[in-house]
C-alpha positions, 0 to 999 in steps of 0.5 A: 500499500502507497503512503497518504496524506489528508489535508484539512483546512479548519477555522473555527471546527472545534465542533466538528473536528473530533468526529471528522478526525476519528472518521479520517483516523478509523478509515486509515486504520481499517484500509491498513495505510502502512504510511499516513498523515492527517495535516489539520490546517488551523486557519487563525481560528479563535476557538479550541481548533488547535487545543482539539487537534493537539488533544486528538494527536495525543492519540493518534500521532499521525495527526499533525497540526499546522498554524496559519499566520492568521486567518488568510483564507481556504485557498492558503490553508489548503496550499500550506497544507499540501506543501508540507505532505509527504505522502505518494497521495494527498487528498485535500477534504473538507472539515465537515466532510460532506463527501464521507471519508470512504469516497477516497476509494472512488478517487484512488481507484479511478486515478489509477484505473485512468492513469490520472495524476488528480481526481476530483470529487463531483456533486454534479455528475450523478446528483443522486448520490446527494443525501442532503442538497444545497438550498435552491439559490445555492445549487442554482449559484453554483450551476451559474458559477460553473458556466462562467468558470468553463467560458473563463477558463476553458476547464470541462469539469462539471463541479470545481467546487466539491472540497474533495479531491486527490493528487499524486504527490509530486503533482500536488507539490508541482500545482499548488506552489504556483498556486496564487488565489488564497480564497474560495476561486482556488479551487478552479486555479489549481485545476487550471495549473494542472493542466496546463502542466500536462497533469491529466484529471478526472472526475468522479461521481462521490456521495454529498451531504450539504453541512450546515455551518458553511462559512461561505457568504454568497453575496461578497464570495460569490463576488469574489469567486467570479473575479477570481476567474479573471484573476486566473487568466491575468495570471496565466498571461502575467506567466505565474503558472509556468 
């Protein structure tokens, strides 16, 4: 069995982290991963996120805590974690496990069978796998964003925003060291970079369930995500992704 790293960006997640970390460490033990690590990236939380992680680490030494220099955003947190990983495969997942950690099996199988360096979880390819949907407004906004994303970047994916993505370790480090966007638009950016660098990406339908407590503002963050699509093109023109 090859080695695996799992990155979890976390901001004020003291309530959800124990269950999430128990689920992930239990999954890793059941699958018999010989080498594994779970990196919790604390994004300047104002609650006990760091303390909860350290308590869990006492019984699960595979857990590591990384600290951001203040609150920098999900994109910064994921990049921070991905660049610290050591695994042959690297997954980043949302702290609420909206996509159950067992869905990692699907991504690994798809990546290996189709000889891809990147496998991304998708809610859009098979919506029957969604146990609990977002509001109609959020789902509609997501479809509009996906259309604009395709037009702006040329990416062919039906869902770039699902927080469940797997990379070969060496690919992750090449992609994320070029990442520039630090907040919500980073998903499309890293997929754009991977494509520009010639890494094959496959999109895989996964089980998913909406979790209350999202930190995405439908007004301010949505506007910034649309602007991030323009920033991706501008960064490409300026040669930042070479």
